[in-house]
ModelCIF file with pLDDT and N, C-alpha, C, O atoms, coordinates in Angstrom:
data_MODEL
#
_entry.id   MODEL 
#
_entity.id                         1 
_entity.type                       polymer 
_entity.pdbx_number_of_molecules   1 
#
_entity_poly.entity_id                      1 
_entity_poly.type                           'polypeptide(L)' 
_entity_poly.nstd_linkage                   no 
_entity_poly.nstd_monomer                   no 
_entity_poly.pdbx_seq_one_letter_code       MYITVAYYGEILEEPVFNKNEISEIKWISENEIDDFEFCPGDVELLKIGFKSIK 
_entity_poly.pdbx_seq_one_letter_code_can   MYITVAYYGEILEEPVFNKNEISEIKWISENEIDDFEFCPGDVELLKIGFKSIK 
_entity_poly.pdbx_strand_id                 A 
#
loop_
_entity_poly_seq.entity_id 
_entity_poly_seq.num 
_entity_poly_seq.mon_id 
_entity_poly_seq.hetero 
1 1  MET n 
1 2  TYR n 
1 3  ILE n 
1 4  THR n 
1 5  VAL n 
1 6  ALA n 
1 7  TYR n 
1 8  TYR n 
1 9  GLY n 
1 10 GLU n 
1 11 ILE n 
1 12 LEU n 
1 13 GLU n 
1 14 GLU n 
1 15 PRO n 
1 16 VAL n 
1 17 PHE n 
1 18 ASN n 
1 19 LYS n 
1 20 ASN n 
1 21 GLU n 
1 22 ILE n 
1 23 SER n 
1 24 GLU n 
1 25 ILE n 
1 26 LYS n 
1 27 TRP n 
1 28 ILE n 
1 29 SER n 
1 30 GLU n 
1 31 ASN n 
1 32 GLU n 
1 33 ILE n 
1 34 ASP n 
1 35 ASP n 
1 36 PHE n 
1 37 GLU n 
1 38 PHE n 
1 39 CYS n 
1 40 PRO n 
1 41 GLY n 
1 42 ASP n 
1 43 VAL n 
1 44 GLU n 
1 45 LEU n 
1 46 LEU n 
1 47 LYS n 
1 48 ILE n 
1 49 GLY n 
1 50 PHE n 
1 51 LYS n 
1 52 SER n 
1 53 ILE n 
1 54 LYS n 
#
_struct_asym.id          A 
_struct_asym.entity_id   1 
#
loop_
_ma_qa_metric.id 
_ma_qa_metric.mode 
_ma_qa_metric.name 
_ma_qa_metric.software_group_id 
_ma_qa_metric.type 
1 global pLDDT . pLDDT 
2 local  pLDDT . pLDDT 
#
_ma_qa_metric_global.metric_id      1 
_ma_qa_metric_global.metric_value   82.59 
_ma_qa_metric_global.model_id       1 
_ma_qa_metric_global.ordinal_id     1 
#
loop_
_ma_qa_metric_local.label_asym_id 
_ma_qa_metric_local.label_comp_id 
_ma_qa_metric_local.label_seq_id 
_ma_qa_metric_local.metric_id 
_ma_qa_metric_local.metric_value 
_ma_qa_metric_local.model_id 
_ma_qa_metric_local.ordinal_id 
A MET 1  2 62.00 1 1  
A TYR 2  2 63.00 1 2  
A ILE 3  2 65.00 1 3  
A THR 4  2 66.00 1 4  
A VAL 5  2 68.00 1 5  
A ALA 6  2 69.00 1 6  
A TYR 7  2 72.00 1 7  
A TYR 8  2 74.00 1 8  
A GLY 9  2 79.00 1 9  
A GLU 10 2 83.00 1 10 
A ILE 11 2 83.00 1 11 
A LEU 12 2 92.00 1 12 
A GLU 13 2 90.00 1 13 
A GLU 14 2 84.00 1 14 
A PRO 15 2 81.00 1 15 
A VAL 16 2 82.00 1 16 
A PHE 17 2 81.00 1 17 
A ASN 18 2 83.00 1 18 
A LYS 19 2 83.00 1 19 
A ASN 20 2 86.00 1 20 
A GLU 21 2 81.00 1 21 
A ILE 22 2 78.00 1 22 
A SER 23 2 78.00 1 23 
A GLU 24 2 77.00 1 24 
A ILE 25 2 78.00 1 25 
A LYS 26 2 81.00 1 26 
A TRP 27 2 82.00 1 27 
A ILE 28 2 85.00 1 28 
A SER 29 2 88.00 1 29 
A GLU 30 2 90.00 1 30 
A ASN 31 2 93.00 1 31 
A GLU 32 2 93.00 1 32 
A ILE 33 2 91.00 1 33 
A ASP 34 2 91.00 1 34 
A ASP 35 2 93.00 1 35 
A PHE 36 2 88.00 1 36 
A GLU 37 2 88.00 1 37 
A PHE 38 2 85.00 1 38 
A CYS 39 2 82.00 1 39 
A PRO 40 2 77.00 1 40 
A GLY 41 2 84.00 1 41 
A ASP 42 2 88.00 1 42 
A VAL 43 2 91.00 1 43 
A GLU 44 2 90.00 1 44 
A LEU 45 2 87.00 1 45 
A LEU 46 2 88.00 1 46 
A LYS 47 2 90.00 1 47 
A ILE 48 2 89.00 1 48 
A GLY 49 2 86.00 1 49 
A PHE 50 2 89.00 1 50 
A LYS 51 2 89.00 1 51 
A SER 52 2 86.00 1 52 
A ILE 53 2 83.00 1 53 
A LYS 54 2 75.00 1 54 
#
loop_
_atom_site.group_PDB 
_atom_site.id 
_atom_site.type_symbol 
_atom_site.label_atom_id 
_atom_site.label_alt_id 
_atom_site.label_comp_id 
_atom_site.label_asym_id 
_atom_site.label_entity_id 
_atom_site.label_seq_id 
_atom_site.pdbx_PDB_ins_code 
_atom_site.Cartn_x 
_atom_site.Cartn_y 
_atom_site.Cartn_z 
_atom_site.occupancy 
_atom_site.B_iso_or_equiv 
_atom_site.pdbx_formal_charge 
_atom_site.auth_seq_id 
_atom_site.auth_comp_id 
_atom_site.auth_asym_id 
_atom_site.auth_atom_id 
_atom_site.pdbx_PDB_model_num 
ATOM 1   N N  . MET A 1 1  ? 213.408 56.019 303.384 1.00 62.00 ? 1  MET A N  1 
ATOM 2   C CA . MET A 1 1  ? 212.437 55.132 301.996 1.00 62.00 ? 1  MET A CA 1 
ATOM 3   C C  . MET A 1 1  ? 211.163 55.883 302.080 1.00 62.00 ? 1  MET A C  1 
ATOM 4   O O  . MET A 1 1  ? 210.893 56.759 302.901 1.00 62.00 ? 1  MET A O  1 
ATOM 5   N N  . TYR A 1 2  ? 210.485 55.471 301.218 1.00 63.00 ? 2  TYR A N  1 
ATOM 6   C CA . TYR A 1 2  ? 208.775 55.630 301.478 1.00 63.00 ? 2  TYR A CA 1 
ATOM 7   C C  . TYR A 1 2  ? 208.436 54.873 300.436 1.00 63.00 ? 2  TYR A C  1 
ATOM 8   O O  . TYR A 1 2  ? 209.310 54.567 299.626 1.00 63.00 ? 2  TYR A O  1 
ATOM 9   N N  . ILE A 1 3  ? 206.904 54.368 300.244 1.00 65.00 ? 3  ILE A N  1 
ATOM 10  C CA . ILE A 1 3  ? 206.337 53.464 299.472 1.00 65.00 ? 3  ILE A CA 1 
ATOM 11  C C  . ILE A 1 3  ? 205.117 54.294 299.481 1.00 65.00 ? 3  ILE A C  1 
ATOM 12  O O  . ILE A 1 3  ? 204.418 54.486 300.475 1.00 65.00 ? 3  ILE A O  1 
ATOM 13  N N  . THR A 1 4  ? 204.862 54.892 298.003 1.00 66.00 ? 4  THR A N  1 
ATOM 14  C CA . THR A 1 4  ? 202.995 55.416 297.757 1.00 66.00 ? 4  THR A CA 1 
ATOM 15  C C  . THR A 1 4  ? 202.381 53.963 297.241 1.00 66.00 ? 4  THR A C  1 
ATOM 16  O O  . THR A 1 4  ? 202.963 53.104 296.580 1.00 66.00 ? 4  THR A O  1 
ATOM 17  N N  . VAL A 1 5  ? 201.321 53.957 297.639 1.00 68.00 ? 5  VAL A N  1 
ATOM 18  C CA . VAL A 1 5  ? 200.788 52.923 297.159 1.00 68.00 ? 5  VAL A CA 1 
ATOM 19  C C  . VAL A 1 5  ? 199.077 54.132 296.964 1.00 68.00 ? 5  VAL A C  1 
ATOM 20  O O  . VAL A 1 5  ? 198.557 54.916 297.758 1.00 68.00 ? 5  VAL A O  1 
ATOM 21  N N  . ALA A 1 6  ? 198.689 53.696 295.465 1.00 69.00 ? 6  ALA A N  1 
ATOM 22  C CA . ALA A 1 6  ? 197.070 54.065 295.447 1.00 69.00 ? 6  ALA A CA 1 
ATOM 23  C C  . ALA A 1 6  ? 196.614 53.455 294.891 1.00 69.00 ? 6  ALA A C  1 
ATOM 24  O O  . ALA A 1 6  ? 196.963 52.838 293.884 1.00 69.00 ? 6  ALA A O  1 
ATOM 25  N N  . TYR A 1 7  ? 195.167 53.527 295.778 1.00 72.00 ? 7  TYR A N  1 
ATOM 26  C CA . TYR A 1 7  ? 193.977 52.592 295.206 1.00 72.00 ? 7  TYR A CA 1 
ATOM 27  C C  . TYR A 1 7  ? 193.045 53.639 294.688 1.00 72.00 ? 7  TYR A C  1 
ATOM 28  O O  . TYR A 1 7  ? 193.164 54.831 294.971 1.00 72.00 ? 7  TYR A O  1 
ATOM 29  N N  . TYR A 1 8  ? 192.226 53.206 294.012 1.00 74.00 ? 8  TYR A N  1 
ATOM 30  C CA . TYR A 1 8  ? 190.599 53.736 292.898 1.00 74.00 ? 8  TYR A CA 1 
ATOM 31  C C  . TYR A 1 8  ? 189.566 52.511 294.107 1.00 74.00 ? 8  TYR A C  1 
ATOM 32  O O  . TYR A 1 8  ? 189.755 51.349 294.466 1.00 74.00 ? 8  TYR A O  1 
ATOM 33  N N  . GLY A 1 9  ? 188.644 53.393 294.360 1.00 79.00 ? 9  GLY A N  1 
ATOM 34  C CA . GLY A 1 9  ? 187.257 53.027 295.347 1.00 79.00 ? 9  GLY A CA 1 
ATOM 35  C C  . GLY A 1 9  ? 186.199 53.485 295.769 1.00 79.00 ? 9  GLY A C  1 
ATOM 36  O O  . GLY A 1 9  ? 185.616 54.484 295.348 1.00 79.00 ? 9  GLY A O  1 
ATOM 37  N N  . GLU A 1 10 ? 185.984 53.007 296.355 1.00 83.00 ? 10 GLU A N  1 
ATOM 38  C CA . GLU A 1 10 ? 184.321 53.489 297.147 1.00 83.00 ? 10 GLU A CA 1 
ATOM 39  C C  . GLU A 1 10 ? 184.863 53.333 298.859 1.00 83.00 ? 10 GLU A C  1 
ATOM 40  O O  . GLU A 1 10 ? 185.533 52.322 299.068 1.00 83.00 ? 10 GLU A O  1 
ATOM 41  N N  . ILE A 1 11 ? 184.697 53.954 299.672 1.00 83.00 ? 11 ILE A N  1 
ATOM 42  C CA . ILE A 1 11 ? 184.750 54.281 300.704 1.00 83.00 ? 11 ILE A CA 1 
ATOM 43  C C  . ILE A 1 11 ? 183.755 53.631 300.992 1.00 83.00 ? 11 ILE A C  1 
ATOM 44  O O  . ILE A 1 11 ? 182.699 53.881 300.412 1.00 83.00 ? 11 ILE A O  1 
ATOM 45  N N  . LEU A 1 12 ? 183.826 52.634 301.954 1.00 92.00 ? 12 LEU A N  1 
ATOM 46  C CA . LEU A 1 12 ? 182.427 52.670 302.726 1.00 92.00 ? 12 LEU A CA 1 
ATOM 47  C C  . LEU A 1 12 ? 182.269 53.112 304.253 1.00 92.00 ? 12 LEU A C  1 
ATOM 48  O O  . LEU A 1 12 ? 181.238 53.064 304.924 1.00 92.00 ? 12 LEU A O  1 
ATOM 49  N N  . GLU A 1 13 ? 183.628 53.586 304.672 1.00 90.00 ? 13 GLU A N  1 
ATOM 50  C CA . GLU A 1 13 ? 183.212 54.032 306.472 1.00 90.00 ? 13 GLU A CA 1 
ATOM 51  C C  . GLU A 1 13 ? 184.535 54.924 306.199 1.00 90.00 ? 13 GLU A C  1 
ATOM 52  O O  . GLU A 1 13 ? 185.284 55.184 305.258 1.00 90.00 ? 13 GLU A O  1 
ATOM 53  N N  . GLU A 1 14 ? 184.363 55.289 307.783 1.00 84.00 ? 14 GLU A N  1 
ATOM 54  C CA . GLU A 1 14 ? 185.022 56.696 308.020 1.00 84.00 ? 14 GLU A CA 1 
ATOM 55  C C  . GLU A 1 14 ? 186.977 56.015 308.212 1.00 84.00 ? 14 GLU A C  1 
ATOM 56  O O  . GLU A 1 14 ? 187.050 55.077 309.006 1.00 84.00 ? 14 GLU A O  1 
ATOM 57  N N  . PRO A 1 15 ? 187.953 56.319 307.752 1.00 81.00 ? 15 PRO A N  1 
ATOM 58  C CA . PRO A 1 15 ? 188.749 55.936 307.486 1.00 81.00 ? 15 PRO A CA 1 
ATOM 59  C C  . PRO A 1 15 ? 189.292 55.410 308.638 1.00 81.00 ? 15 PRO A C  1 
ATOM 60  O O  . PRO A 1 15 ? 188.861 56.114 309.552 1.00 81.00 ? 15 PRO A O  1 
ATOM 61  N N  . VAL A 1 16 ? 189.952 54.616 309.050 1.00 82.00 ? 16 VAL A N  1 
ATOM 62  C CA . VAL A 1 16 ? 190.807 54.852 310.367 1.00 82.00 ? 16 VAL A CA 1 
ATOM 63  C C  . VAL A 1 16 ? 192.709 54.808 310.514 1.00 82.00 ? 16 VAL A C  1 
ATOM 64  O O  . VAL A 1 16 ? 193.239 53.990 309.762 1.00 82.00 ? 16 VAL A O  1 
ATOM 65  N N  . PHE A 1 17 ? 193.634 55.610 311.395 1.00 81.00 ? 17 PHE A N  1 
ATOM 66  C CA . PHE A 1 17 ? 194.495 55.741 311.504 1.00 81.00 ? 17 PHE A CA 1 
ATOM 67  C C  . PHE A 1 17 ? 195.388 55.730 312.391 1.00 81.00 ? 17 PHE A C  1 
ATOM 68  O O  . PHE A 1 17 ? 195.034 56.561 313.226 1.00 81.00 ? 17 PHE A O  1 
ATOM 69  N N  . ASN A 1 18 ? 196.442 55.223 312.727 1.00 83.00 ? 18 ASN A N  1 
ATOM 70  C CA . ASN A 1 18 ? 196.953 55.397 313.516 1.00 83.00 ? 18 ASN A CA 1 
ATOM 71  C C  . ASN A 1 18 ? 197.596 56.728 314.046 1.00 83.00 ? 18 ASN A C  1 
ATOM 72  O O  . ASN A 1 18 ? 198.800 56.742 313.791 1.00 83.00 ? 18 ASN A O  1 
ATOM 73  N N  . LYS A 1 19 ? 197.314 57.460 314.474 1.00 83.00 ? 19 LYS A N  1 
ATOM 74  C CA . LYS A 1 19 ? 197.710 58.484 315.453 1.00 83.00 ? 19 LYS A CA 1 
ATOM 75  C C  . LYS A 1 19 ? 199.217 59.048 315.794 1.00 83.00 ? 19 LYS A C  1 
ATOM 76  O O  . LYS A 1 19 ? 199.537 60.184 316.144 1.00 83.00 ? 19 LYS A O  1 
ATOM 77  N N  . ASN A 1 20 ? 199.877 58.117 315.621 1.00 86.00 ? 20 ASN A N  1 
ATOM 78  C CA . ASN A 1 20 ? 200.929 57.758 316.223 1.00 86.00 ? 20 ASN A CA 1 
ATOM 79  C C  . ASN A 1 20 ? 202.183 58.346 315.086 1.00 86.00 ? 20 ASN A C  1 
ATOM 80  O O  . ASN A 1 20 ? 203.227 58.901 315.427 1.00 86.00 ? 20 ASN A O  1 
ATOM 81  N N  . GLU A 1 21 ? 201.746 58.050 313.678 1.00 81.00 ? 21 GLU A N  1 
ATOM 82  C CA . GLU A 1 21 ? 202.134 58.246 312.900 1.00 81.00 ? 21 GLU A CA 1 
ATOM 83  C C  . GLU A 1 21 ? 201.732 59.234 311.442 1.00 81.00 ? 21 GLU A C  1 
ATOM 84  O O  . GLU A 1 21 ? 202.431 59.877 310.659 1.00 81.00 ? 21 GLU A O  1 
ATOM 85  N N  . ILE A 1 22 ? 200.472 59.015 311.534 1.00 78.00 ? 22 ILE A N  1 
ATOM 86  C CA . ILE A 1 22 ? 199.510 60.016 311.189 1.00 78.00 ? 22 ILE A CA 1 
ATOM 87  C C  . ILE A 1 22 ? 198.812 61.240 311.937 1.00 78.00 ? 22 ILE A C  1 
ATOM 88  O O  . ILE A 1 22 ? 198.341 61.223 313.075 1.00 78.00 ? 22 ILE A O  1 
ATOM 89  N N  . SER A 1 23 ? 198.870 62.727 310.683 1.00 78.00 ? 23 SER A N  1 
ATOM 90  C CA . SER A 1 23 ? 199.040 63.189 312.211 1.00 78.00 ? 23 SER A CA 1 
ATOM 91  C C  . SER A 1 23 ? 197.012 64.451 311.230 1.00 78.00 ? 23 SER A C  1 
ATOM 92  O O  . SER A 1 23 ? 196.519 65.513 311.611 1.00 78.00 ? 23 SER A O  1 
ATOM 93  N N  . GLU A 1 24 ? 196.593 63.517 310.047 1.00 77.00 ? 24 GLU A N  1 
ATOM 94  C CA . GLU A 1 24 ? 195.426 64.366 309.975 1.00 77.00 ? 24 GLU A CA 1 
ATOM 95  C C  . GLU A 1 24 ? 195.408 63.250 308.376 1.00 77.00 ? 24 GLU A C  1 
ATOM 96  O O  . GLU A 1 24 ? 196.390 62.683 307.898 1.00 77.00 ? 24 GLU A O  1 
ATOM 97  N N  . ILE A 1 25 ? 194.637 63.233 308.091 1.00 78.00 ? 25 ILE A N  1 
ATOM 98  C CA . ILE A 1 25 ? 193.888 62.252 306.725 1.00 78.00 ? 25 ILE A CA 1 
ATOM 99  C C  . ILE A 1 25 ? 193.000 63.536 306.211 1.00 78.00 ? 25 ILE A C  1 
ATOM 100 O O  . ILE A 1 25 ? 192.363 64.144 307.072 1.00 78.00 ? 25 ILE A O  1 
ATOM 101 N N  . LYS A 1 26 ? 192.941 63.900 305.075 1.00 81.00 ? 26 LYS A N  1 
ATOM 102 C CA . LYS A 1 26 ? 192.210 64.540 304.196 1.00 81.00 ? 26 LYS A CA 1 
ATOM 103 C C  . LYS A 1 26 ? 191.878 64.590 303.162 1.00 81.00 ? 26 LYS A C  1 
ATOM 104 O O  . LYS A 1 26 ? 192.849 64.822 302.442 1.00 81.00 ? 26 LYS A O  1 
ATOM 105 N N  . TRP A 1 27 ? 190.449 64.444 302.297 1.00 82.00 ? 27 TRP A N  1 
ATOM 106 C CA . TRP A 1 27 ? 190.128 64.363 300.982 1.00 82.00 ? 27 TRP A CA 1 
ATOM 107 C C  . TRP A 1 27 ? 190.449 65.622 300.112 1.00 82.00 ? 27 TRP A C  1 
ATOM 108 O O  . TRP A 1 27 ? 189.814 66.630 300.423 1.00 82.00 ? 27 TRP A O  1 
ATOM 109 N N  . ILE A 1 28 ? 191.302 65.728 299.107 1.00 85.00 ? 28 ILE A N  1 
ATOM 110 C CA . ILE A 1 28 ? 191.458 66.695 298.662 1.00 85.00 ? 28 ILE A CA 1 
ATOM 111 C C  . ILE A 1 28 ? 190.515 66.743 297.171 1.00 85.00 ? 28 ILE A C  1 
ATOM 112 O O  . ILE A 1 28 ? 189.641 65.899 296.976 1.00 85.00 ? 28 ILE A O  1 
ATOM 113 N N  . SER A 1 29 ? 190.734 67.537 296.441 1.00 88.00 ? 29 SER A N  1 
ATOM 114 C CA . SER A 1 29 ? 190.320 67.769 294.840 1.00 88.00 ? 29 SER A CA 1 
ATOM 115 C C  . SER A 1 29 ? 191.774 67.746 293.959 1.00 88.00 ? 29 SER A C  1 
ATOM 116 O O  . SER A 1 29 ? 192.919 67.973 294.350 1.00 88.00 ? 29 SER A O  1 
ATOM 117 N N  . GLU A 1 30 ? 191.418 67.490 293.013 1.00 90.00 ? 30 GLU A N  1 
ATOM 118 C CA . GLU A 1 30 ? 192.688 67.637 292.055 1.00 90.00 ? 30 GLU A CA 1 
ATOM 119 C C  . GLU A 1 30 ? 193.216 69.072 291.680 1.00 90.00 ? 30 GLU A C  1 
ATOM 120 O O  . GLU A 1 30 ? 194.355 69.202 291.230 1.00 90.00 ? 30 GLU A O  1 
ATOM 121 N N  . ASN A 1 31 ? 192.231 70.338 291.902 1.00 93.00 ? 31 ASN A N  1 
ATOM 122 C CA . ASN A 1 31 ? 192.702 71.622 292.455 1.00 93.00 ? 31 ASN A CA 1 
ATOM 123 C C  . ASN A 1 31 ? 193.154 72.007 293.543 1.00 93.00 ? 31 ASN A C  1 
ATOM 124 O O  . ASN A 1 31 ? 193.488 73.180 293.714 1.00 93.00 ? 31 ASN A O  1 
ATOM 125 N N  . GLU A 1 32 ? 193.254 70.990 294.570 1.00 93.00 ? 32 GLU A N  1 
ATOM 126 C CA . GLU A 1 32 ? 193.822 71.350 296.021 1.00 93.00 ? 32 GLU A CA 1 
ATOM 127 C C  . GLU A 1 32 ? 195.217 70.945 295.993 1.00 93.00 ? 32 GLU A C  1 
ATOM 128 O O  . GLU A 1 32 ? 195.807 71.210 297.040 1.00 93.00 ? 32 GLU A O  1 
ATOM 129 N N  . ILE A 1 33 ? 195.923 70.369 295.081 1.00 91.00 ? 33 ILE A N  1 
ATOM 130 C CA . ILE A 1 33 ? 196.989 69.319 294.849 1.00 91.00 ? 33 ILE A CA 1 
ATOM 131 C C  . ILE A 1 33 ? 198.038 69.922 295.141 1.00 91.00 ? 33 ILE A C  1 
ATOM 132 O O  . ILE A 1 33 ? 198.878 69.327 295.817 1.00 91.00 ? 33 ILE A O  1 
ATOM 133 N N  . ASP A 1 34 ? 198.288 71.359 294.681 1.00 91.00 ? 34 ASP A N  1 
ATOM 134 C CA . ASP A 1 34 ? 199.540 72.177 294.713 1.00 91.00 ? 34 ASP A CA 1 
ATOM 135 C C  . ASP A 1 34 ? 199.487 72.832 295.616 1.00 91.00 ? 34 ASP A C  1 
ATOM 136 O O  . ASP A 1 34 ? 200.338 73.721 295.615 1.00 91.00 ? 34 ASP A O  1 
ATOM 137 N N  . ASP A 1 35 ? 198.446 72.796 296.954 1.00 93.00 ? 35 ASP A N  1 
ATOM 138 C CA . ASP A 1 35 ? 198.070 73.586 297.812 1.00 93.00 ? 35 ASP A CA 1 
ATOM 139 C C  . ASP A 1 35 ? 198.544 72.751 299.203 1.00 93.00 ? 35 ASP A C  1 
ATOM 140 O O  . ASP A 1 35 ? 198.288 73.234 300.306 1.00 93.00 ? 35 ASP A O  1 
ATOM 141 N N  . PHE A 1 36 ? 199.387 71.219 299.046 1.00 88.00 ? 36 PHE A N  1 
ATOM 142 C CA . PHE A 1 36 ? 199.599 71.074 300.089 1.00 88.00 ? 36 PHE A CA 1 
ATOM 143 C C  . PHE A 1 36 ? 201.323 69.950 299.863 1.00 88.00 ? 36 PHE A C  1 
ATOM 144 O O  . PHE A 1 36 ? 201.709 69.294 298.896 1.00 88.00 ? 36 PHE A O  1 
ATOM 145 N N  . GLU A 1 37 ? 201.668 70.080 300.619 1.00 88.00 ? 37 GLU A N  1 
ATOM 146 C CA . GLU A 1 37 ? 203.552 69.260 300.824 1.00 88.00 ? 37 GLU A CA 1 
ATOM 147 C C  . GLU A 1 37 ? 203.468 67.650 300.708 1.00 88.00 ? 37 GLU A C  1 
ATOM 148 O O  . GLU A 1 37 ? 203.387 66.957 301.723 1.00 88.00 ? 37 GLU A O  1 
ATOM 149 N N  . PHE A 1 38 ? 203.495 67.071 299.342 1.00 85.00 ? 38 PHE A N  1 
ATOM 150 C CA . PHE A 1 38 ? 203.277 65.815 299.861 1.00 85.00 ? 38 PHE A CA 1 
ATOM 151 C C  . PHE A 1 38 ? 205.016 65.322 298.723 1.00 85.00 ? 38 PHE A C  1 
ATOM 152 O O  . PHE A 1 38 ? 205.642 65.994 297.902 1.00 85.00 ? 38 PHE A O  1 
ATOM 153 N N  . CYS A 1 39 ? 205.265 63.633 299.345 1.00 82.00 ? 39 CYS A N  1 
ATOM 154 C CA . CYS A 1 39 ? 206.721 62.702 298.863 1.00 82.00 ? 39 CYS A CA 1 
ATOM 155 C C  . CYS A 1 39 ? 206.828 63.404 297.521 1.00 82.00 ? 39 CYS A C  1 
ATOM 156 O O  . CYS A 1 39 ? 205.933 63.894 296.833 1.00 82.00 ? 39 CYS A O  1 
ATOM 157 N N  . PRO A 1 40 ? 208.087 63.337 297.322 1.00 77.00 ? 40 PRO A N  1 
ATOM 158 C CA . PRO A 1 40 ? 208.416 63.280 295.885 1.00 77.00 ? 40 PRO A CA 1 
ATOM 159 C C  . PRO A 1 40 ? 207.980 62.421 294.831 1.00 77.00 ? 40 PRO A C  1 
ATOM 160 O O  . PRO A 1 40 ? 207.957 61.190 294.801 1.00 77.00 ? 40 PRO A O  1 
ATOM 161 N N  . GLY A 1 41 ? 207.697 63.115 294.121 1.00 84.00 ? 41 GLY A N  1 
ATOM 162 C CA . GLY A 1 41 ? 207.494 62.423 292.815 1.00 84.00 ? 41 GLY A CA 1 
ATOM 163 C C  . GLY A 1 41 ? 205.096 61.766 293.214 1.00 84.00 ? 41 GLY A C  1 
ATOM 164 O O  . GLY A 1 41 ? 204.303 61.239 292.433 1.00 84.00 ? 41 GLY A O  1 
ATOM 165 N N  . ASP A 1 42 ? 204.934 62.150 294.501 1.00 88.00 ? 42 ASP A N  1 
ATOM 166 C CA . ASP A 1 42 ? 203.133 61.815 295.039 1.00 88.00 ? 42 ASP A CA 1 
ATOM 167 C C  . ASP A 1 42 ? 202.653 62.303 294.001 1.00 88.00 ? 42 ASP A C  1 
ATOM 168 O O  . ASP A 1 42 ? 202.122 61.612 293.132 1.00 88.00 ? 42 ASP A O  1 
ATOM 169 N N  . VAL A 1 43 ? 202.833 64.225 293.916 1.00 91.00 ? 43 VAL A N  1 
ATOM 170 C CA . VAL A 1 43 ? 201.950 65.219 292.580 1.00 91.00 ? 43 VAL A CA 1 
ATOM 171 C C  . VAL A 1 43 ? 201.329 64.559 291.522 1.00 91.00 ? 43 VAL A C  1 
ATOM 172 O O  . VAL A 1 43 ? 200.110 64.633 291.367 1.00 91.00 ? 43 VAL A O  1 
ATOM 173 N N  . GLU A 1 44 ? 202.454 63.565 290.371 1.00 90.00 ? 44 GLU A N  1 
ATOM 174 C CA . GLU A 1 44 ? 202.291 63.559 289.793 1.00 90.00 ? 44 GLU A CA 1 
ATOM 175 C C  . GLU A 1 44 ? 201.290 62.124 289.767 1.00 90.00 ? 44 GLU A C  1 
ATOM 176 O O  . GLU A 1 44 ? 200.360 62.022 288.967 1.00 90.00 ? 44 GLU A O  1 
ATOM 177 N N  . LEU A 1 45 ? 201.648 60.998 290.811 1.00 87.00 ? 45 LEU A N  1 
ATOM 178 C CA . LEU A 1 45 ? 201.155 60.211 290.629 1.00 87.00 ? 45 LEU A CA 1 
ATOM 179 C C  . LEU A 1 45 ? 199.445 60.563 291.172 1.00 87.00 ? 45 LEU A C  1 
ATOM 180 O O  . LEU A 1 45 ? 198.371 60.079 290.816 1.00 87.00 ? 45 LEU A O  1 
ATOM 181 N N  . LEU A 1 46 ? 199.693 61.306 291.878 1.00 88.00 ? 46 LEU A N  1 
ATOM 182 C CA . LEU A 1 46 ? 198.502 61.968 292.605 1.00 88.00 ? 46 LEU A CA 1 
ATOM 183 C C  . LEU A 1 46 ? 197.019 62.454 290.636 1.00 88.00 ? 46 LEU A C  1 
ATOM 184 O O  . LEU A 1 46 ? 195.816 62.263 290.458 1.00 88.00 ? 46 LEU A O  1 
ATOM 185 N N  . LYS A 1 47 ? 198.183 63.092 289.710 1.00 90.00 ? 47 LYS A N  1 
ATOM 186 C CA . LYS A 1 47 ? 197.373 63.549 288.613 1.00 90.00 ? 47 LYS A CA 1 
ATOM 187 C C  . LYS A 1 47 ? 196.913 62.745 288.179 1.00 90.00 ? 47 LYS A C  1 
ATOM 188 O O  . LYS A 1 47 ? 195.735 62.496 287.921 1.00 90.00 ? 47 LYS A O  1 
ATOM 189 N N  . ILE A 1 48 ? 198.050 62.095 288.011 1.00 89.00 ? 48 ILE A N  1 
ATOM 190 C CA . ILE A 1 48 ? 197.222 60.733 286.810 1.00 89.00 ? 48 ILE A CA 1 
ATOM 191 C C  . ILE A 1 48 ? 196.280 59.827 287.857 1.00 89.00 ? 48 ILE A C  1 
ATOM 192 O O  . ILE A 1 48 ? 195.709 58.867 287.339 1.00 89.00 ? 48 ILE A O  1 
ATOM 193 N N  . GLY A 1 49 ? 196.110 60.011 289.025 1.00 86.00 ? 49 GLY A N  1 
ATOM 194 C CA . GLY A 1 49 ? 195.184 58.994 289.251 1.00 86.00 ? 49 GLY A CA 1 
ATOM 195 C C  . GLY A 1 49 ? 193.947 60.398 288.941 1.00 86.00 ? 49 GLY A C  1 
ATOM 196 O O  . GLY A 1 49 ? 192.913 60.085 288.351 1.00 86.00 ? 49 GLY A O  1 
ATOM 197 N N  . PHE A 1 50 ? 194.060 61.252 289.188 1.00 89.00 ? 50 PHE A N  1 
ATOM 198 C CA . PHE A 1 50 ? 192.928 61.507 288.414 1.00 89.00 ? 50 PHE A CA 1 
ATOM 199 C C  . PHE A 1 50 ? 192.195 62.133 287.794 1.00 89.00 ? 50 PHE A C  1 
ATOM 200 O O  . PHE A 1 50 ? 191.038 62.549 287.849 1.00 89.00 ? 50 PHE A O  1 
ATOM 201 N N  . LYS A 1 51 ? 193.439 62.164 286.873 1.00 89.00 ? 51 LYS A N  1 
ATOM 202 C CA . LYS A 1 51 ? 192.631 61.973 285.000 1.00 89.00 ? 51 LYS A CA 1 
ATOM 203 C C  . LYS A 1 51 ? 192.690 60.975 284.613 1.00 89.00 ? 51 LYS A C  1 
ATOM 204 O O  . LYS A 1 51 ? 192.911 60.863 283.407 1.00 89.00 ? 51 LYS A O  1 
ATOM 205 N N  . SER A 1 52 ? 192.518 59.711 285.465 1.00 86.00 ? 52 SER A N  1 
ATOM 206 C CA . SER A 1 52 ? 192.138 58.287 285.257 1.00 86.00 ? 52 SER A CA 1 
ATOM 207 C C  . SER A 1 52 ? 190.712 58.076 285.455 1.00 86.00 ? 52 SER A C  1 
ATOM 208 O O  . SER A 1 52 ? 190.099 57.243 284.788 1.00 86.00 ? 52 SER A O  1 
ATOM 209 N N  . ILE A 1 53 ? 189.869 59.181 286.814 1.00 83.00 ? 53 ILE A N  1 
ATOM 210 C CA . ILE A 1 53 ? 188.904 59.194 287.169 1.00 83.00 ? 53 ILE A CA 1 
ATOM 211 C C  . ILE A 1 53 ? 187.836 59.960 286.015 1.00 83.00 ? 53 ILE A C  1 
ATOM 212 O O  . ILE A 1 53 ? 186.642 59.702 285.867 1.00 83.00 ? 53 ILE A O  1 
ATOM 213 N N  . LYS A 1 54 ? 188.491 60.770 285.410 1.00 75.00 ? 54 LYS A N  1 
ATOM 214 C CA . LYS A 1 54 ? 186.962 61.718 284.550 1.00 75.00 ? 54 LYS A CA 1 
ATOM 215 C C  . LYS A 1 54 ? 186.981 60.726 283.333 1.00 75.00 ? 54 LYS A C  1 
ATOM 216 O O  . LYS A 1 54 ? 186.171 60.859 282.416 1.00 75.00 ? 54 LYS A O  1 
#
């Protein structure tokens, strides 16, 4: 099971992540979505998110 939570906001400092659970954090553009492997359903969520901030 997985849960996806999406937020829209301003990044004020570098994100910190648990290296035992996450191997990499990367900021991507809308054009790069298909270059990565996401959990099922996340691609649609990302595309909706990008459309909402235009």
